[in-house]
N, C-alpha and C positions, 0 to 999 in steps of 0.2 A: 552691343554692351549688355543687353538684357539676358543674353545667353550665359554670360559669365556668372552671375549670381546663382542661376539654376545649376550650372556645373559645379560650383562650390558647394551648394546644398547637397547635390547628389553625392559628391565625394565625401562630404561629412557623414552622410547616412551610411555609406559603404564602410567608412572607417569605424563608425560606432558599432555597426553590426560585426565587423571583423574583430574589434576589440572585445565585444561581448562574447563572441565565440571563443576567443583565446582565453579569456578570463574564466570561462565556464569549463575548461578542460579539467581542472582539479577542484573538487568540492570537498570541504572538510565535513564529512558526514559523521555524526556520532555513532558509536558502536551500540549493538544490542546489549542489554543488561540482564537478560534472563536466559539461562541455558537449561537443557533437559538432561537428566542423568543418563549416561550411556551414549549420548550423542556427541558429535564434534561441534566445537564452538569457536568461531572466528572472532578474535579480539581485534576490532577495527581501530587502526591508528593511522590517520592521514595528516600530514603536515605539508601544505602546498608551498611551492617555490614560485617566484615570479619568473617570467620567461627569460629575463636577462641574468637570472641567478642559477641556471640549470647546471653550470659547471661548478661542482662542489663535491667534496668528499663527505660522506655521511656515516656517522656512527650511531647505532641504536642500542639501547639497553632496556630490557624489560624486567620489571620487578613485581613481586607478589607479596601482599600483606594480608595475613589472615585477621579475623576480627580480634582486636585486642593485642595483636602482635606487631612485629617490625617488618620493614621491607626486606625481602629476600631476593637476590638476583636469580633469574631463571633463564634468561636468554640474552645473547649479545650478537650484534652484527657489526663487523669491522672488516669490510671487503669480503669476508667469508662469514657463513652462518654457523653458529655452534651453540649448543645448549650448555648451561651452567649446571653442574650437579645439584639437583634439588628434588623435591617430591614429584616434580613433573618430568623427570628424566625419561626419555623415550616416548613422551606424549606431546611434545611440542614440534610444530612444523612451520617453517617460514612461509608466509603468504603475502609478501610484499610485491611491489612493482619494480621494474627495471630502473625507472628514473628515481627511485627511492622517495617518491612523494607518499606512497602507501607503504607503511612499514609494519603491516599487520602480521600477527601470528595466529595459528590455530591450535587449540588445546584438543587433543584426541581423547575420546572415551571419557568424557567429563564425569566426575564423581561429586557427591554431595559435599565432600571436604574441599572442593575447589572454589567454594564461595569465598569472596573477599574482594580486595581492591587490587586491580592490575594497573600498573603505571608504565608507560613507555616514554623514555627520555631520548630526545633526538638532538644530536650535536652536528652542525654543519660547518665546514671550513670552506669558504668561498675562495675561488682561485682568481683573484684579480692581479693585474700586472704590478701594481705598487704594493698592495698589502693583501693579507689573507684574514679577513674578519671571521669571527666565530659567531654562530647563531644557535641558541639552544631553545628548545620548546619541550613541553611535557603534556601528556594526556593521561587522564585517570578514568578507569572503568570500574564501577561498583557492580560486580557480578553476583547474581543470585542463582543457585542451582536448585531446581525443583525435580521431584520424582517423575511427574508426568506433565506434559504440555497442557497449559490452560487453554480453554476455548477462546478463540479470537473474538473480541468485542464486536467486530464488524459482522462476523458470521452469526453471532447471537442476534444482532439487530435485524439482519436479513431473514433469519428464521422467524422472528416475531412478526415481521412485516408480512411474511408468506402466510402465516396462520391467520393474521388479521384479514388479508386479502381473501383467503378461502372462506372465512366466516362471512365476509361481506358478500361474496359471490353466492354463497348458499342462501343467505337471506334474500338477496335480490331475485334468485331463482324461485324461491318460495312465494315471494310477492307477485312475481309474474304469473306463476301457476294459479294463485288465488284470483288474480285479476282476470285471467283468461277463463277460468271456471265460472266466475260470476258473469262475465260477458256472454259466454255460451248459454248459461242458465237463463239469463234475461232474454236472449234471442229465442230460446225454446219456449219460454213462458209467453212471449209476445206472439209466437206462431200458434201456440195452443189457444190463446185468447182469440186470435183471428179466426181459427177454425171453429171455436165454440160460438162466436158471434155469427159465423156463416151458417152453422147448423140451426141457430135460433131464428133465422129469417124464414117466414112462411114460404110455402112452395111457389105460390103465384109470384111472389116478389123475386124468388130465385130465377124464374123464367124470364122476368123483365131484366134481371141483372145479367142474363147470359149475353154473351157477345155474339151478334149476328154473324153468320158465316156467309161470306160472299161466294156466289156461284160462279 
């Protein structure tokens, strides 16, 4: 009977690990909010579905709103992908996944005028036997376009730490050199004092100090 609780515990652990693995398949990661002029920018839009909700038809609409303006449709996905005539015509590219949990698009050759708010609206119709419920979600991205890429904060910190380390190592090397120089100087002074004391000894005492040689 003691083996039964162990088996149940082991099974529970396996189920928890399996459930954690399954739930980690889709992660709703926020999109980057800064783009560089002349580069391509992926507008990340992820809307995760549960495992039992995979069977669904998905419709996606992307909108763009300039500062102080109104939402303008720029892209739509309804079984097929197509751009809506707008200022982005010819510069939008579908970048979503086959399971339609990632419904991102990419703006090609970003310009300074592309700054603004991008919104993706997602409508899902789930195909159950009895009914077909609708689920809607929305994601907004406040995008800022800059002329040049700013220096990464992490790289700045790393560079500062590198300079601090170099200064520390230089100081440590100088301290070691001074310490070794003083040590050598003291050794030379001690040797010179011993030599001076030896020379100051009378000759007869030097003979007595000589070590007898064994024949």
